[in-house]
N, C-alpha and C positions, 0 to 999 in steps of 0.2 A: 634072377632079374635085378636087385640091386647093384649088382655092376652096372648092366645099362643105367638105371638112376645116378651112376656116382658119376659115369661118364657123360652126362645129362647135364648133371649140375656142372661139372668142369666147363663143357662146351659152351652152356648158355651162361654162365657167369664171365668168362674171357666177354661173348658178344656183348651183354649189358654192361661190361665193363668199358666198351668199346661206343656204348649205345647203338648197335647196331638191332636193324630190325629185323626179327627174323621170329621161326614158332618152329615145335616139334610137329611132324606129320607122322604120316604110318604108322608100323606098327604102335609103337607108344600110344599113337592119335586114338587107335583101335581098341586098346587095354581102357581108354578114357570114356570111351562111346558106343563101342563096341560088346566087345570081350575079354573078359582076361584069358591071355594066351602067350606062349612062349614067341620073343622076336629076337632075331639076331643084331639087331642093330638099333642105334638110335638114327633115325630120317629128320631132318631139317630141312627147311624153306629160308634161306639169308637173302634180305634184297639187296642186290648187288649194283640192280641197273645196268645199261651199256657201257661200255668202256671202261670201268673202274674194277675188274674184276680181278685184272692182276695186283690189285693192293690188295683186295678184300684174301684171294688167296695165298698171297704171298705172308703175312699178318697170321694167316692161319697156318701154314708150313712150317714158319718160324717156331710155334709153339708147339703142333703139335705133327707126328710122325705120318709122314705119307706110306699110303698101303697099294700106289702104284711108281709103277717107274714111271720118271719124266711126269711127274705130277700136274706140273704148271700148262703144259702143252697139251695133257689130260684133260683138266678143266676150262682152260680156254675152250677148245673142241668142243668138250660133252656139256657147259656148264654145272660137274656134279664135281667135287672136291671129294677122295676117298681117304681118309687119315684115321687116326687110333687114338680114343685118350689114353693119357698115362698109364691103366689100369689093361688098356692093351681090347677096351670094347671099341669095335668098328662105328666110325659117325658117317655117314653120310651125307655130305652137306650139297643142295642145291642150289644153285646161284638164280634167283629171282630176279626179274625183270618186268616181266608180261604184266598186264591192267591185271588178269587174275590173280598173279600172284603176289601183287600188294595190296588185292582186296581180300585175299586170304589170309597175308601177315595181322593185316588191319581189322579183322574179324578177330583175329585170336582171343582166346582169353587164357588167362591162369588156371591151372589146375594139380591140385596137391596129390602126386601118387601116393605118396606117404611122406611118414613123419620129416617135416624140414626136403623134402624133393617139390618145390615146383615150380613149373615151366610152362609159357604159352606154347597152347597148343590151338590147332587147326579146328574149327565149328565141326559139328558131325554134318554140314551142308558139307561141305567144302574135302570132308574124306568123303565122302558118298562121287562127289566130283571125281575129286583124282585116283578111288580106286576103280571108278567106274570106266575111266579113260585110259589107267590102265589094263583094265580086263580080262587080267588073268581069272583063272575060276579060283585062285583063292581070295583076291580082291571082292571077287562078285561074293561071295560069300562073307565076306567079310561087311559090304553094301547090306546084304538078308540080315545079319547080325545086329548091327547097326540102327535098320528097320524097327526089328523086334526090342530091341532095349530101349530107343529111345520113344516109340510106340508114336504118340500125336503128336510129337514135339519137334519132327522134320516140316523144315519148309520147305516144302517140293517145289514151289514156285520159282524161289530160290536157284534151287536143286538144279531147274530145268533152264532156267535163264542162263545161267551158267555152265551148262554142257554143253549146251546148243553150239557152240560159235567151235566150241572144240572139238566136236564131234563132226563138224562138216571140215574142219582143218584138217581131221585124219580120217575124213570121206567113210564116217563110218556112221550112218544115222540108226543102224541098229540100238545104239548106245541109250540114244534119247528114247527111243520105241520101248526098249526094256525099261526105263528108267519112268518111264508116263505108267506103264501094267502094274510098277513095285509100288508108285504112287497113289494109286488106285487100290490097291490090294487091302 
């Protein structure tokens, strides 16, 4: 895990030096809010807005090695930049621009994963929204663990308010139903 913390420290230092708005999401956020578990990479959301993606991507590609061929084309098409830190650890950087992503970064708070490894991390509620939207078996297991570990500290009204438009967009009302049941249990 120390390799991932070092990678997160490197990329977050890079972004902070440029005063970019970002936060840790994914598996490392699960470590904060859910359970200690292995994760393979550092996932981040970086607010780029629309139209400025190439500027952010080029700055990152000038400092971090790409993990894909045609990295610029890939990021402009998929809004995700796949690079690696100097120690080889994978970094998955999502380019955020939607209002939900702006709120995720705004609600992020600092967390010390280990002495000297402090990073802005998405809220437990936002992590639940992102995990339930992704909807894989492992994601739902993470949601369950976050609920168990955070007990009564989850703002389920916020979770349901955020997931409803996303579930409509995905045409997956079952996500809202499942989270509503989880909130009541």
